[in-house]
C-alpha positions as CSV (number, residue, x, y, z in Angstrom):
1,M,14.8,-20.8,12.6
2,V,16.5,-23.9,11.2
3,S,20.2,-23.3,10.6
4,L,21.6,-23.3,7.1
5,V,23.8,-26.2,8.1
6,A,20.7,-28.2,9.0
7,I,19.0,-27.2,5.8
8,L,21.9,-28.3,3.7
9,A,22.5,-31.6,5.6
10,L,22.1,-35.0,4.1
11,G,24.0,-34.4,0.9
12,G,22.3,-31.0,0.2
13,R,18.7,-32.2,0.7
14,A,16.8,-29.6,2.7
15,V,15.3,-30.8,6.0
16,L,12.2,-28.7,6.6
17,P,9.8,-28.8,9.5
18,D,6.7,-30.8,8.8
19,S,3.4,-29.1,8.2
20,Q,-0.2,-30.3,9.0
21,W,-1.4,-28.5,5.8
22,L,0.5,-30.8,3.4
23,K,-2.6,-32.8,2.4
24,P,-4.2,-33.6,-0.9
25,Y,-7.4,-31.8,-1.9
26,T,-10.6,-33.8,-1.9
27,G,-13.2,-31.1,-2.1
28,L,-15.5,-29.6,-4.8
29,S,-13.9,-28.6,-8.1
30,V,-16.0,-26.7,-10.7
31,R,-15.2,-25.7,-14.3
32,G,-14.5,-22.1,-15.1
33,V,-11.3,-20.5,-16.2
34,D,-9.2,-22.4,-18.8
35,T,-6.3,-23.7,-16.7
36,S,-4.6,-25.5,-19.5
37,T,-2.5,-22.5,-20.5
38,L,-1.3,-19.1,-19.2
39,A,-1.9,-17.6,-22.7
40,G,-4.8,-15.2,-22.8
41,H,-5.0,-14.8,-19.1
42,V,-4.6,-11.9,-16.6
43,M,-3.2,-13.4,-13.4
44,C,-2.6,-11.5,-10.2
45,G,0.1,-11.8,-7.6
46,Y,-1.3,-13.0,-4.2
47,Q,0.9,-12.3,-1.1
48,G,-1.3,-13.9,1.5
49,W,1.1,-12.8,4.2
50,H,-1.0,-10.7,6.5
51,C,-1.7,-12.1,10.0
52,A,-3.6,-10.6,13.0
53,E,-3.3,-10.9,16.7
54,G,-5.8,-13.5,17.8
55,D,-6.1,-15.3,14.5
56,G,-4.5,-18.5,15.8
57,S,-1.3,-18.3,13.8
58,G,0.8,-17.1,16.6
59,L,2.5,-14.6,14.3
60,G,0.9,-11.5,15.6
61,W,0.5,-8.6,13.2
62,M,2.8,-10.0,10.6
63,H,3.2,-7.7,7.6
64,Y,1.0,-5.1,9.3
65,A,3.5,-4.1,12.1
66,G,6.2,-1.6,11.7
67,R,9.6,-1.1,13.3
68,H,8.2,-0.3,16.7
69,G,5.4,-2.8,16.8
70,F,1.8,-2.2,15.7
71,Q,0.4,1.1,16.8
72,P,-0.4,4.5,15.4
73,G,2.9,5.7,14.0
74,S,4.3,2.2,13.5
75,C,3.0,0.0,10.7
76,C,4.2,-1.1,7.3
77,F,1.2,-0.7,4.9
78,D,-0.4,2.3,3.1
79,L,-3.8,1.0,2.0
80,W,-6.4,-0.1,4.5
81,P,-8.5,-3.1,3.5
82,D,-12.3,-2.6,3.3
83,V,-13.8,-4.9,5.9
84,S,-17.4,-3.6,5.6
85,E,-18.8,-6.8,4.1
86,L,-16.8,-9.2,6.4
87,P,-18.6,-10.9,9.3
88,P,-17.3,-10.4,12.8
89,Q,-15.3,-13.7,12.7
90,E,-13.1,-12.3,9.9
91,R,-12.4,-8.9,11.6
92,Y,-9.6,-8.3,14.1
93,P,-9.6,-5.1,16.2
94,T,-6.5,-2.9,16.0
95,P,-5.0,-0.1,18.1
96,F,-5.9,2.3,15.3
97,R,-9.0,4.5,15.3
98,L,-11.2,5.9,12.5
99,A,-12.0,9.6,12.3
100,D,-15.3,9.0,14.2
101,G,-13.4,7.3,17.0
102,K,-14.5,3.7,16.1
103,V,-11.9,0.9,16.4
104,A,-10.3,0.2,13.0
105,E,-10.4,-3.5,12.1
106,L,-8.3,-5.7,9.7
107,P,-8.6,-9.1,8.1
108,S,-6.1,-12.0,8.4
109,D,-5.0,-14.3,5.5
110,D,-4.6,-17.0,8.1
111,N,-8.4,-17.2,8.3
112,P,-9.5,-19.5,5.5
113,A,-12.9,-17.8,5.2
114,T,-11.2,-14.5,4.2
115,V,-9.1,-16.2,1.5
116,L,-12.2,-18.0,0.1
117,R,-13.9,-14.7,0.0
118,H,-11.1,-13.3,-2.2
119,F,-11.7,-16.1,-4.7
120,K,-15.4,-15.3,-4.7
121,W,-14.5,-11.8,-5.6
122,M,-12.3,-13.0,-8.5
123,K,-15.2,-15.0,-9.8
124,Q,-17.7,-12.2,-9.3
125,Y,-15.5,-9.6,-11.2
126,G,-14.1,-12.0,-13.8
127,I,-10.5,-12.2,-12.8
128,D,-8.7,-15.3,-13.9
129,G,-6.7,-16.2,-10.8
130,V,-3.5,-15.7,-8.9
131,F,0.1,-16.7,-8.4
132,V,0.3,-17.7,-4.7
133,Q,3.5,-16.4,-3.2
134,R,5.9,-18.5,-1.1
135,F,8.8,-16.7,0.3
136,G,12.0,-18.7,0.3
137,G,13.5,-16.8,3.3
138,E,10.6,-17.8,5.5
139,L,10.1,-21.5,4.6
140,S,12.5,-22.9,7.2
141,A,10.7,-21.4,10.2
142,K,7.8,-23.8,11.0
143,A,5.2,-21.1,12.1
144,H,5.8,-19.2,8.9
145,R,5.8,-22.2,6.7
146,D,2.6,-23.5,8.3
147,H,1.0,-20.1,7.6
148,F,2.0,-20.0,4.0
149,T,1.0,-23.6,3.4
150,K,-2.3,-23.0,5.1
151,V,-2.9,-20.0,2.8
152,L,-1.9,-22.1,-0.2
153,S,-4.4,-24.8,0.9
154,S,-7.1,-22.1,1.2
155,C,-6.2,-20.7,-2.2
156,R,-6.4,-24.2,-3.7
157,E,-9.9,-24.7,-2.3
158,G,-11.0,-21.2,-3.3
159,A,-9.8,-21.6,-6.9
160,N,-11.4,-25.1,-7.3
161,R,-14.7,-24.0,-5.8
162,N,-15.0,-20.8,-7.9
163,G,-13.5,-22.0,-11.1
164,R,-10.4,-19.9,-10.9
165,A,-6.7,-20.7,-11.7
166,F,-3.9,-20.7,-9.3
167,A,-0.2,-21.5,-9.4
168,V,2.7,-21.4,-6.9
169,M,5.3,-18.6,-7.1
170,Y,8.5,-18.7,-5.1
171,D,10.0,-15.3,-4.1
172,L,13.7,-15.9,-3.5
173,S,14.2,-12.5,-1.8
174,G,16.1,-12.9,1.5
175,L,17.6,-16.3,0.7
176,Q,21.3,-16.8,1.7
177,A,23.9,-18.6,-0.4
178,G,22.7,-22.2,-0.9
179,G,19.2,-21.4,0.2
180,T,17.6,-22.6,-3.0
181,A,17.8,-26.1,-1.5
182,V,14.9,-25.1,0.7
183,V,12.8,-24.2,-2.3
184,K,13.6,-27.5,-4.0
185,Q,12.6,-29.5,-1.0
186,D,9.5,-27.4,-0.4
187,W,8.3,-27.9,-4.0
188,A,9.0,-31.7,-3.7
189,D,6.7,-31.7,-0.6
190,L,4.0,-29.7,-2.3
191,Q,4.1,-31.9,-5.4
192,D,4.5,-35.3,-3.8
193,R,2.7,-34.9,-0.4
194,M,0.2,-32.1,-0.9
195,R,-0.3,-33.1,-4.6
196,I,-0.8,-29.4,-5.3
197,T,-0.7,-29.7,-9.1
198,E,-3.3,-32.5,-9.3
199,T,-6.5,-30.5,-9.1
200,R,-8.5,-28.9,-12.0
201,A,-7.7,-25.4,-10.8
202,Y,-3.9,-25.6,-10.9
203,L,-2.5,-23.7,-13.9
204,K,-0.7,-25.6,-16.6
205,H,1.4,-24.2,-19.5
206,R,2.9,-26.0,-22.4
207,G,1.2,-29.1,-21.1
208,K,2.9,-29.1,-17.7
209,P,2.2,-27.6,-14.3
210,L,3.5,-24.0,-14.1
211,V,5.8,-22.9,-11.3
212,A,7.0,-19.4,-11.0
213,V,10.3,-18.2,-9.4
214,W,10.8,-14.5,-8.8
215,G,14.1,-12.8,-8.1
216,M,16.7,-13.9,-10.6
217,G,19.4,-11.5,-11.8
218,F,18.8,-8.4,-9.7
219,N,21.8,-6.3,-8.8
220,D,20.7,-5.5,-5.3
221,G,23.2,-7.6,-3.4
222,R,21.4,-10.9,-3.2
223,K,23.4,-13.8,-1.6
224,Y,22.2,-16.7,-3.7
225,S,24.0,-17.0,-7.0
226,L,22.9,-17.1,-10.7
227,A,24.3,-20.6,-10.9
228,E,21.8,-21.6,-8.2
229,C,19.0,-20.0,-10.1
230,L,19.8,-21.9,-13.3
231,N,20.1,-25.1,-11.4
232,L,16.7,-24.5,-9.8
233,I,15.1,-24.0,-13.2
234,H,16.7,-27.4,-14.3
235,F,15.4,-29.0,-11.1
236,L,11.8,-27.8,-11.7
237,H,12.0,-28.9,-15.4
238,G,13.2,-32.3,-14.1
239,R,10.1,-32.5,-11.9
240,G,7.9,-32.2,-15.0
241,C,7.1,-28.5,-14.7
242,S,7.0,-25.4,-16.9
243,V,8.9,-22.5,-15.3
244,M,8.1,-18.9,-15.2
245,I,10.8,-16.5,-13.9
246,G,10.6,-13.0,-12.5
247,V,13.6,-11.0,-13.7
248,P,14.8,-7.3,-13.5
249,T,13.1,-4.8,-15.8
250,Y,16.3,-4.3,-17.8
251,W,17.3,-8.0,-18.1
252,R,17.8,-7.7,-21.9
253,T,20.4,-4.8,-21.7
254,H,22.0,-5.8,-18.3
255,A,21.4,-2.2,-17.2
256,R,20.1,-0.4,-14.1
257,D,18.4,-3.1,-12.0
258,A,20.0,-6.1,-13.6
259,V,23.4,-7.8,-13.1
260,D,25.8,-7.6,-16.0
261,D,26.6,-11.3,-16.3
262,P,26.2,-13.6,-19.3
263,L,24.7,-16.2,-17.0
264,L,21.6,-14.1,-16.8
265,D,21.1,-14.7,-20.5
266,E,21.4,-18.4,-20.0
267,I,18.8,-18.2,-17.2
268,C,16.4,-16.2,-19.4
269,K,16.8,-18.7,-22.3
270,A,16.1,-21.7,-20.0
271,A,12.7,-20.4,-18.8
272,D,9.4,-21.2,-20.5
273,V,7.9,-17.8,-19.5
274,L,9.8,-14.5,-18.7
275,S,8.3,-11.8,-16.6
276,P,10.3,-8.6,-16.0
277,W,9.3,-6.6,-12.9
278,A,7.9,-3.2,-13.8
279,V,6.5,-1.9,-10.5
280,G,7.9,1.6,-9.7
281,R,9.8,1.9,-13.0
282,F,7.6,4.7,-14.4
283,G,4.9,7.0,-12.9
284,T,2.6,8.5,-15.5
285,P,0.4,7.3,-18.3
286,E,2.7,8.8,-20.9
287,A,5.8,7.2,-19.2
288,A,3.9,3.9,-19.2
289,R,3.3,4.1,-22.9
290,Q,7.0,4.9,-23.5
291,Y,8.0,2.0,-21.4
292,V,6.0,-0.4,-23.5
293,S,7.4,1.1,-26.7
294,N,11.0,1.3,-25.7
295,T,11.3,-1.8,-23.4
296,V,8.5,-4.2,-23.7
297,V,8.3,-4.3,-27.5
298,P,12.0,-5.2,-28.0
299,D,11.7,-7.6,-25.0
300,M,8.9,-9.5,-26.7
301,A,10.8,-9.6,-30.0
302,L,13.8,-11.2,-28.4
303,C,11.7,-13.7,-26.4
304,M,9.8,-14.7,-29.5
305,E,13.1,-15.3,-31.3
306,R,14.2,-17.6,-28.4
307,G,10.9,-19.4,-28.1
308,V,10.3,-18.0,-24.6
309,E,6.9,-16.5,-23.8
310,Y,6.6,-13.0,-22.3
311,L,4.4,-12.0,-19.3
312,P,4.5,-8.2,-18.8
313,V,3.7,-6.7,-15.4
314,V,1.2,-3.9,-14.7
315,F,0.5,-2.0,-11.5
316,P,-2.2,0.5,-10.4
317,G,0.0,2.9,-8.5
318,F,2.6,2.8,-5.8
319,T,3.0,4.0,-2.2
320,W,5.1,2.8,0.7
321,N,5.3,5.7,3.1
322,N,4.7,3.6,6.2
323,L,7.1,0.8,5.1
324,K,9.8,3.3,4.1
325,P,9.4,6.4,6.3
326,G,10.4,9.4,4.4
327,A,9.0,8.1,1.1
328,P,6.1,10.2,-0.2
329,L,2.5,9.1,0.3
330,N,1.1,8.1,-3.1
331,Q,4.5,8.2,-4.7
332,I,3.0,7.0,-8.0
333,P,-0.6,8.2,-8.0
334,R,-3.4,6.0,-9.4
335,R,-5.1,8.9,-11.2
336,K,-8.5,7.3,-10.5
337,G,-7.5,4.3,-12.7
338,A,-6.0,6.2,-15.6
339,F,-2.5,5.0,-14.8
340,L,-3.4,1.3,-14.9
341,E,-5.7,1.8,-18.0
342,A,-2.8,3.3,-19.9
343,Q,-0.6,0.3,-19.2
344,Y,-3.3,-2.2,-20.4
345,R,-4.1,-0.2,-23.5
346,A,-0.4,0.0,-24.5
347,L,0.3,-3.6,-23.9
348,R,-2.8,-4.7,-25.8
349,A,-1.8,-2.5,-28.7
350,A,1.7,-3.9,-28.6
351,G,0.4,-7.5,-29.0
352,A,0.9,-8.8,-25.5
353,K,-1.0,-12.1,-25.0
354,M,-1.1,-12.2,-21.2
355,V,-0.5,-10.0,-18.2
356,Y,0.7,-10.2,-14.6
357,Q,-1.3,-7.8,-12.4
358,A,0.6,-6.6,-9.4
359,M,-1.0,-7.3,-7.0
360,F,-4.3,-8.6,-5.7
361,D,-3.6,-7.8,-2.0
362,E,-0.2,-5.9,-1.8
363,I,-1.1,-3.1,0.6
364,D,2.5,-2.7,1.9
365,E,3.6,-1.2,-1.4
366,G,0.1,0.1,-2.3
367,T,-0.4,-1.9,-5.5
368,A,-3.5,-3.8,-4.2
369,I,-6.5,-4.1,-6.4
370,F,-8.8,-5.8,-3.9
371,K,-11.3,-3.9,-1.8
372,C,-9.7,-1.0,0.1
373,T,-11.5,1.7,2.0
374,N,-11.5,5.5,1.7
375,D,-12.5,5.7,5.5
376,V,-8.9,5.3,6.7
377,P,-7.7,5.6,10.3
378,A,-6.7,9.0,11.6
379,G,-3.6,9.7,13.7
380,A,0.2,9.4,13.5
381,S,0.2,6.9,10.5
382,K,-1.0,8.3,7.2
383,F,-2.8,6.1,4.7
384,A,-3.7,6.3,1.1
385,D,-7.1,5.6,-0.3
386,F,-9.0,5.0,-3.5
387,E,-9.5,8.7,-4.3
388,G,-13.2,8.5,-3.4
389,L,-13.8,5.6,-5.8
390,P,-15.8,2.5,-4.8
391,S,-13.8,-0.1,-3.0
392,D,-14.4,-2.6,-5.9
393,F,-13.3,-0.1,-8.6
394,Y,-10.0,-1.9,-9.4
395,L,-11.6,-5.4,-9.3
396,K,-14.0,-4.2,-12.0
397,L,-11.3,-2.5,-14.0
398,V,-9.0,-5.6,-14.0
399,G,-12.0,-7.8,-14.7
400,R,-12.9,-5.8,-17.8
401,W,-9.3,-6.0,-19.1
402,T,-9.3,-9.7,-18.4
403,R,-12.3,-10.1,-20.7
404,A,-10.4,-8.1,-23.3
405,F,-7.4,-10.5,-23.2
406,H,-9.9,-13.3,-23.5
407,G,-10.9,-11.7,-26.8
408,R,-14.3,-10.4,-25.5
């Protein structure tokens, strides 16, 4: 890990390890989703952070392993990806066993073929695209940065080849004070060296490339300051970008998950798009409808008054029993899609113009909509499933609502 002193050297300019994946794209690019605007789209979050032993990343079972390694009784995810249609080169054997005794296998996001497959699914089921996550706390370690840049490169190829949209989203979680300097230098590298915004598939908004930054204004003891966040927004604007920010659910009232600081208002006014985090904030279809009426509707009214666009968040359910031992399995049940349907219906009726779907591949918190299996491993670790539904059920559901937001 590069020290913070080194990161902030040279007058505050971050000095990051070089990456072999910082290369412009020269491959095929086909027309498909309208990438000139976020309006009218349903975009998913894309973690891309799972690695497997033997995938060449050298990161082991990253974001699969638990506190005591990776073995039955120690893992950090509750949904098991469906690998039934993956060829052998995309499957990695694990120490887990299925009920019939067979070795349970997992995919790796470090394998470009798997990421490309995800974009084929997006095209097949009619999902617009993804915000590709980059985690500020991991960018200064070369192996981690290489992995996330490789994943971003694969996402760029997948989006261009399948006519989907993609954009970069920085998650500031885990950054120390002054750590936003790392994000600034990383974006400069992506923009200047990787030329990430210069392909057909990169999402634009208000005539400029869209960059998202998640984690501004939460009251959970984050070390980076609100002043840093506002400065980061100005920096990205100065680089010719539109900026979307991920903020607490109760940003408008400065309550519950939000800091009570007037600078949060300045941050929210400075953004082009505002996206309050909603995952885990309600747990039934009726509560989802109440959340839209009581929170989203006044949120949208204030944003409209300020000239800021509003991107509400939906999620299919929530479970993190293996990540947070003691938490209940299926803490927020999916109700065979009824929970997610209620959110989409309420937002559509309230006049929402676009939606952030959490998440395409987030199995750690159980919000994934990509293909997961009902045939989960047996043993010490307990896993949720899709309640007997087909593994592509949520891809179809989100694809259907994407068409609704397209006006079809």
